[in-house]
N, C-alpha and C positions, 0 to 999 in steps of 0.2 A: 368875250370868249371866242377863240378861234376854233371852229368845227369844220373839218374837211372830209369827213366820211361818216355816213349814216345809213342805216337800213330802214326802209319805209315800206308800208303796205298801201297799195293804191287799188281802188275799186271804182270802175266807171259806173255811171248810172244805168239802171235797167230801162228797157223800153217800156212805154206805157201800154196798157192792155187795149186790145180792140174791143168794140162794143157790139152787142147784139141788140138791134133796134129795128122798128118798122115804121113806115110812113102811115100816119093816120090822119088823112085830110078829108075834109068834106067834099063830097062828089068824086072821091077817088076810091072806089070799092076795092081795088087790088093794088095797093100802094107799093108793096114789095119791101125788100130790106133797105135799111137806112143807117146802119151802124158804121161809124167812122173808124179810121186806123188810129192807133196810139202814136204818140210822139217819140222821137228817138231820145235815148238817154244821154247824159252829159259825158263828153270826153274829158280826160284829165290831161292837161297840156303844161309842159314846162316852158317858161319864157325867160330869156336872158335879160337881166336888169344890171346894167354896168355900175349902178350905185351900190351893189352888194359885193362883199368880198369874203363871205363866210356862209356856211350852211346852218347858222344858228337857228333859223326859223324851223328847221326840221328836228331840232334836238328834243323838244318837248311835245311835239305833235307829229307822231309817226304813222298816223292812220288818216288817209284822205279818201273820201267817198263822194262821187258825183251824184247829182240829183237825178231821179228817174223822170222819164218823159211823162207828159200828161196823157191820161186815158182818152180814147176816142169818144166822140160825142154823137148825139143823134143828128139827123139830117145830113149824114155822111160828112160830118165835120171832123177834120184831122186834129188830133191832140197836139198841143204845143211841144216843140222840141225843147229839151233842157239846154240851158246855156252852158258852155264848157267851163270847167273849173280850171282856171289859169294860175299856176304857182310860179312866182318869181324865183330865179336862181342866179347865182353870180356867173360871170364869164369864166369859162374853163371847166364847166360841170360835165361830167360823164355819168351816164345812167346805164346800169347793167342789170340784167335779170339775174337774181340770186340763184335760181335753180339751174339755169343753163349756162351762166357766165357770158351770155350773149350781150354785146354792146347795143343798146337800144338807141341811144342818142349821144352825140358829142357836141355840146353847145359852147360856142366860143365868141360869137358876134352879138352885139347889142340888138335886142328885139328878135333874135332868132328863136324859133319855136319848134317843138317836137311833141307829137301826140304819144303819150306813154301808154295809155290804155284807151280803147275805143268803147263808147257807149253802145248799148244794145239797140237793135232795131225795134221800132214800135210794132206791136202785134196788129194783125189785119182784122178789120171789122167784118161783120157777116156779109156786107155788100160784096166783098172780094170773093166770096165762095159761092155766089149765085151762078147756077148753070141752068140750061134748059130742062134738065131732069129734076133739079132741085132749085126752083126759082126763089124760095124763101128759106135759106139755110138758118138753122137755129144754133149756130156756133160761131165763135171768134177765137183769135189767138191771144194768148198772154204775151206780154212783151219779152223780147230776147234778153237774157241776162247780160249785163255789161262785163267786159273783161276785168280780170283781177290778177294781180301778180305781186310778189315780193321783189322789191328792187333795191339795189345798192347805189347810192348817190355819192360820187366822189368829186372832190374839187381839186383841180390842178391849176394853181395860180398862173395867170398869164403875166409874166414879167419878161422884159427884154434881156435882163442880165441876172444870173444867179451867183451868189457868193457861196462857195463850198470850202470846206477845210475842217481840220480837227477842232475840238472845243478849245476855247480860250486863245485862239490865234489872232483875234482882233477883228472879226467880221462885223460884229455889232458896232464897235467903235468906228470902223470904216463907214458903215451906213449912216451913223449919227452925224459925222462931220461933213459928208458930201450931200446930205439931204436934210429935210426937216423932220425926218422920222425920229422917234424917241424910244429906241429899243432899250430893254433893261441891260445894264452893263455891270458886271460884278466879277470879283477875282475868284471864281470857282467854275467848275465844268457845268455844262448844260444850263447856263443862265437863260439862254434862248429856248423857250419851250414850244414856240410856234413860229412860223415864218413871219417876218416883218417886211413891209413894202415901203419904199421911199422913191420919190421922183427926184432925179438928179438933173440940175441945170448946169450945163458946162460953161455958160457965160457967153457963148457965141451963137445964140438962137437955136441951140440943139438941146434936147432933153431925152431921157429914157427912164424906164421903171427898173429899179434895182431891188432884188429880193435877198434878204439875209436869212439863210436856212439854218435850222439847228445843226450843231456840230456832228460830224460823222466820225465814227471810229471803226477799227477793223472788225469786220463781220456785220456791218450795218445792213448790207443787202439781204441778210438772212434773219434780221430782227434784233441785232445787238444794239444796245444804246437807244437813244431817242431819235436820231436822224432817220432811221429806216421808215418811220411813220410819214416822213415828209420828202422822201426821195422822189415821189411822183411829181413834185412841184418843179424839179429840175427839167422834166421832160419838155415843158413848153418854153423854156428859156432859149433865146437865140445865141447867147454867148455865156460861157462859164468863166468866172474869175476865181482862180484857185488861190486862196489866201494861205500863206505859209509863214510860220513863226521862224524867221531866219536867225533870231538870236538864240534859239533852242533853249528857252527858259526852263522848260520842263524836262530837258535832257534827251529829247527825241532828236533823231537825225532828220534834217529838213528833206533830204532826198528820199529817205524811207517814207516820210509822211506823204510826199508827192505820189510815190508809187502806190501806197496803200489806198489813198482816196480814189485814185483813178481805177484801181482794181475793183473797188466797191461800186463805182459808177457803172463800169462795164458789166459787172456781174448782175446789176439791177436791170440795165438796158444796154445792149451792145451798141445801139445807135448813139449813145452819149459819148462814146470814145471818138466819134467823128465830129462832134460839136466843136466849133471854134473856142479856143481856150487861151486865156492870158494868165500869167503868174504874177501875183502881187507879193513881192518879198517884203513882208511887214516887219516892224520893230527894228528897222535899220539904225535907229538912234541908240540901241543898246550895245554894250560891250560884246565883242566877239561876232557880231552880225556880219561885218564885212568879210572876215575870214571864212565864215560858214557859206557866204554867198559865192565866194570864189570857188570853193570846193564843190558847191552845188552846181555851178555852171560847168565845171569840168565833168561831173558825173552825168549831167543832162545832155551835154553836147549841143550841137546846132539843132534848132527846132523852135520851141515856143518862145515868144517874147517875154522877157522878165523885166518888171518895173520895180525899182527900189522905192519903197514908201515907208512912212511912219504915220500911222493913223493918229497917233497921240500928238505929234508935233506938226502934222499936216504937210510934211515934206513929200514931194513927188506925186501928190494927189492930182495936180493939174495935168501932168503928163499922162497918167493912166486913164483919167476920165476922157481926155481927148482921143486916146487910142481906142477906148471902148466905143465912143461915138463914131469914129472913123470906120471901125469894123462893122458896126451895126448898119451903116449906110450901104455896105456891100451885101447885106443879107436881107432879102425881102421878108416882110412880116408874114406873108402867107406861104412861106416856104414849107413844103411837105417833105416827109421822110422818103416818099416814093417819088423819084424824079420822073420815071417813065410810066405814064398812066395808060393802061390798056382799055380802050373804050369798047372793045368787043364784048357783047353780052353772051355768056355761056349758059346754056340751059342744061341743068343736070336733073337726072331722074330722082325724084324724091318719093319714097314709098308712102302711099296714102295711109293715114292713120286709121286703124281699125275702128269701125263705128261702135262696136260694143265688145265687152269681154264678159265671160261667165266664170264665177267661182262658186264654191259651196261653203256655207257656214257649218259649224259643228252640229247644229240642230237639224241639219238635212236640207235647209232652205237653199234655193239657188239665188245667187246674187248677180244682178246685171249692173254693169258700170261702163263708163266710157263717155267722152266729151259729147259726141253726137247724140247718143241716146238720152243722156241727161238733159241736154239742151231741148230736145223734143218734148221730154217729160215736163220741163218747167214751162214751156210755151203752150201746154195743153190745159184747157179749162175743164176739169173733170166733173164739174157740176152740171154739165150739159151732155146729154147722151150722144148727140151727133159728134161732139168733139172726142168723147171717149172711144167711140167706134172708129173714128178716123185715126186715133193713136194706135188702136189695135191693128188696123190695116197697115199703118206705117211700120210697125214692128214685124208684121208678117213679111212685108216687102223687103225689109233689111235682112231677113233670114233668121230672126231671133227664134221663132217657133221650131224651125228645123234644127238649129244649134242646140236648143234645150232638149229636144228628143235624143239627139246624139250624145248628150251628156247624161242621159238616163232619166229625164223628167217624165213623170207619169201623171195621169189624170188626178187632180186634187192636190198636187204638190204646191208648196208655197214658193212664190217668186218675189224677191225683194228688189226694189229700184229706189235708191235714196231712202226716204222715210216711208215709202209706199209699199204695201204688200198686196198681192193678188194671187188667185189660184190659177194653176195651169189646167186648161180644159182642152181635151182632145176634140 
């Protein structure tokens, strides 16, 4: 089954907890703290495997969670860092954040890697908090929570050449006779339900990858028909071969077909109109095809090269394959859409995220929330008084006490933070 778009939840590993421990050695009356730091949590990494050509592995497993780091140990021993969780993906995979639509990674080269979410830092042991005033601290940090996000994983097939055109114009037949691919061929629309790839050998030591894409119809760029699901696969092709039914078997005008398909490509991505394109005038063995071709050439005028072929009888295939190979030699594989790359780094002011926010529940309780304050809360070990006092000082330093007073909080009011409740004390 071909799968080219999935939504996935990824959660990196949390950091290991720091340890509260003390040296207890013979003849060492004042050993001091000896609690080690926790290990870092596992990152989740996507790595390109050129042996894959679908996102099938993500279809039935859409939750991935990294392992947490090992807790700190006595004798100031650091907990073990968790090994990263590496997930193989096919070349041409794009990863986007579902909430912000930000592109996280664009993976195209074999063995290319990208960290999708980072594991949390290990919590510090009590050795880290020793000071001249408090040489034997009775507190340690919990591990930092790992990043988590909902992501959209999209596959854009990496092929040298893409076949586009209306349904039943002969794209699958063309692919089947010029390569070893075995696409489904039948006498009805939308026989091709997913892209098919084939390697074409021109016979003169040259080869290229050809993709047969599902048929496009008018309105495909806005979701009509099946082809709209696979238009993204045209983006990575270096050459577009436009297959046209020149015999007009279904009563459509070949020139009108040509205009409509190009309009859909341009509506989907304006850059596609600049992509090198060849026209394959197919079904030239059928009655009326020659007359239609003459009329098509008059309407088209000078411009794109037209190759007369018959995929069924294999006439003209050698010429068009050589032309495709010649054209590919003039287009580098690493061609980018942006020719002029500006290396200047521009620093823009970004407003710092508020450390906390305050709202009020219907029962009158004040609710604290925000990434920074929730992270501090999760990294605090409330079973130890020193850690709790430190957390209270951190809140005061962030201005939480002052903000609560301004919101009308009085002595004895309930304050909520995640699942924890405490009283506001003046």
